[in-house]
C-alpha positions, 0 to 999 in steps of 0.5 A: 516512545509514547507512554500512554499505552504502558498500562495496557502493554507494560502493566505491573498488575493485571485483573481479569474480570470474568475469569472463570473456573470452566476450562475452554472459556475465554475467561479461563484461558486468558488467566491461564495464559497469563500464568503459562506465560509467567507474567512478571507482575501481580494477577487478580482473578474477578468473579463474584461467583468464585472464591479461587480460580488457578489457586488464585484468590478471586475478588467479587469486583475490582473495587474489592482487589487491595492493590493498584491495578494497571490493566483490566481484561474485561470478559463479561456479558455485553450489558455488564461492560459499562458498569465494569468500566466505571468500576475500573475508572473509580479503581484508577485502572490505566488501560482496559482490554474489552474481549467482549463482542456485540457493539458497533460491529453488529450495528443497531443497538450496539453502536450507542452501547459502544459510544457509552464505553467511549464516554466512560473511558474519557471520563477516567482518562483510561485507554482501551483496546477493543471491544470485540477483540482477542487480547494483547501480549508483550514478550519482553521478559521484563513483563512476559505477558499473554493476555489473549485466549490463544492456545499458542505460546508465542515466541519472543522476537522483533515483530510488532503485530496488529490485527483488526480481526479478532478472529485471525488472532489464533491463526496468526500466532499458530502459524507464526509459531510454525514458521518460527517467527517471534513477536515483540508484541500483538494486539488485536484492536477490534472495533478501535473504539479508542486505541486505533492503528495510528496509536500502535504505530506511535507506540512502536515508533521508538520501541527498541524491541519492535524493529518490523510491524505487521498490520492486518486492517479492514479500514483506515479511521483517519488516513491523513494522520496514518500518512504522517505517522507512517511516512515517519516510521517507514524511513526507519522500520519497514511496515508491512500491510494486509488491507482487506476490502475493496473501495467503490471510489469513483464507481459512480463518476461515470462522466469522468475517466479519472473517476472510472479508472480510480475505482476498485482498490486504486485508492488504497494501493496508491495511499499506502505506496506514498507512505512507504508501506509495503502492501501484500495481497494475503496473510500467507505473503505478509508472513513470507515477507516478514521472515525475509525482513526479521532474518536477512539484510535489505538488498542493495540492488535488484539483481538476483542470483538463482542456485538450484540442483533441479532445472524446473524449480530454477525456471520457476524462480527465474520467472518469479524474480522477473515478473516481481520487478527484479532482474536476473543477475549477469555474472562477471566473466571470473564468476563464470570462469570459476563455476566452469572450472569447478562444476560438472561439465553438465551443470548450467553456469549461466544464471540460474545456475543449475548443479544438477541433482547429483550436486552435493556440498562441494557443488553448492560450496563452489557456486555459492562461494562464486556468486557471493563474491560477484559484484553483479549480485545483490541477493541469492535465492538458494534452491535445494530439492532433496535427493536420496543420494545427497547428504542434506546435512552436508549441502546445508552446512556448506550453504551456511559456511559461505554465508558466514565466510562472506558477510557481505550484507547479501540476503540469501533466501532458502527454498527447500522444496520439501517439509523443513522438518523432513530435511536433515540439518534444516535447523541450521538454516533456522539457527543462522537466520535463513528463511526457508520457503517451500516454493521459489515464488514465495522467496521471489515475492519476499525479495521483491517487497524487501527491494521495494523498501530499500527504494523507498528509503532511498527516495528523495522527499521531494518538494511541493512548489507554488505558482503564481496563478490567477485564483480570482478568474477560476473562482468566478468560473467555479462560482458561476457553475455553482450558482447556476447548478452546473455540475460540469464545466467544459469547453471555453470555461474549462480551458480558461481555468487551465490558462488561469493556472499557467497551463498551455491551451490550445487556441480556440473560438466559437462559431455559429454560421458558415461565415464565422466558421471560415473566418475563425479558421483563417484567424487560428491557421489551417489545419484546424480541429472542429468540435460540436459545441454541446456540453451534454455530449461528453465523449464527442469523438464517440458520436462523430462530434469531432473533425480533425485536420481540416485544411480548407475553407471548403472542408471546414463549411462541410464539416460544420453543415455535417454537424449542424445536420447531425446535432440539432438542426435549427437548435444547433448551438454551434461549434468550437474551432481549435488550432491543431497541436502537432508532434506530440504524444496525447496524455491525460491528467486528471483527478478524483476524490476518493471518499477515504483518502481524498484527491487522487491525481492521475496521469497516463496516456490519453485521447481516445486510448485512455479507457481501452488501454488504461495506461494510467498511474495515481498519486495522492494529492498534493504530489511533490516534484519527485511524484511527478517524476515517478507518475510519468515514468511508471506508465507503461507507455513511458518510452513514447514520451522519451522518444521512441523508434527515433521520435524526439522526446517530449519536454518531461519538465513542462509535463511535470510542471503541468501536473504540479500546477493542477495539483495547486489547483485542487489545493485552492479549490477542495470543492472540485469533485473530479477533472479530466485534462484530456488530451494534454499533448506533451510536445518536444518543445515544451513551449508548444505543449497544449491542453486541447479539451478539459472537463471539471465537476463540481461537488454538489 
């Protein structure tokens, strides 16, 4: 484990600079919490206006402290922080936590003041949390350090929690105490001027007490470094994240399908997904998921059994399970037989099992025994709506008894639709590490995240192949565009880029007269497609600039004259005649540069439907062979590619290879801003798959 942060999280002596005699102030509460948590080390209050604080001798400056100090908690006015840091450096302090605000977060003069702090800590080789933070804690009994100003005493546990928001600190610790969730460490990183989220991940990577990592993030400082660290950690420990804020990535790229569709939060979702980080939508959901991970094993599959004593909650749970991407388990015949023979005749024995309101401990015991024995069940959501006529404690004991009997690594999540404190015996559930939720939707969502994590751990790492391509040819095309200040590359040049990278393209030729269009069409072979040859027209179909399935010379001439009349008369530049690719599915392959995460590769259904249906998926570049398989399978229109209603399936291997070749193109030419290959027609015979149209945008 990295030891560079030991001065902050494993100190033997702490100075609270700005400690106060006044109750309710931050300087007083931090010192109070260190004493209350029985910090296993020395504590030195520092305040030039006080002799004693909390019955502990107070020092005027940290330089007056006679002993060595590992950690300094700084709670002084902003304009005194830099001088205080200098003194800490002279003292040989290893780590500092700057609680004080008024730095980069306020902009303006706060920015250079924060830069000054960074210069000082680098000068003295110190590490710094903050500024503008809530503090840190380590519940390890060897240290027992609570250096926050929280009113809540955190309980020990296996969760490492990092929050980028200091304001959330109190709420997080308070709610965690309420649901009996314990922490190994907690840190509010504030402005991340020095110690970042990446640093905390590295610190917790090999920490034996931290088995689950929770993050509240507002931004990513260095996404590429996060990727490397997170991909390594998530194979061993789950990382669960709430990421606030929405990205405007691609919003200005209105000429690019990929740019438009990559807007909002797509980049963040894609980025975290490829790191194996489990993203949730709220702090509330973050804790629901954390409870499940800390108390139950990871499910080995997606098949869920629902047990209830009330029909409505059972239906809600079933809906939540299915909508979360899990499946309702189909019980074995032996299970159904046991349930029918041992439950009341009015009980529902098909999943969900409803033992009805009068179902007491015997009914729950029989049902739990049966479903935990069933090989078709991977996880259980056990719902109990406490009726007056049933002994709550006996029901809970029956549930616990069956879980202990089987011990078959199947997670069981409890949903007691009442306050746990009002249910007699509920403490037994907590005692035996069974997470309890007020509503079935919360349990289903938590279970779904656990299942996603299992899939990530089982997921192959994948490989990035290298293809033999003609980089020189592409470089010439791109340089011509740059030299002529032409941002968009379309038509023949765009298709030439694809051809140079081994992507199949539809044969096409230009024509400017009636005689030429007839000759070109005959050369390519009927039927053909005709497109107006005008780079300024982005969506040619929308304005009547495309004629499809032209089968005769007369049709070609008529279409040519119609386009000439519609698009310029005597200044008409001509048309592009293209072979008609038959018998395939129109797809789109694209890329857009996300300002935070770099290139996003896109795949989906193409043609004119891409903007209407928006059936697309994204992956962070560069993509592996397994990424390609995933991105293709993830779109809703995937059945169209595998053979729908008797249609032959397309050659998926050629489709995957095409995406990989275009990913290599992005690697080779990082100044490509975006591109759309739309449509790329995937056919059953892979050798016949063709890109029909493409558009490349070069960065300014």
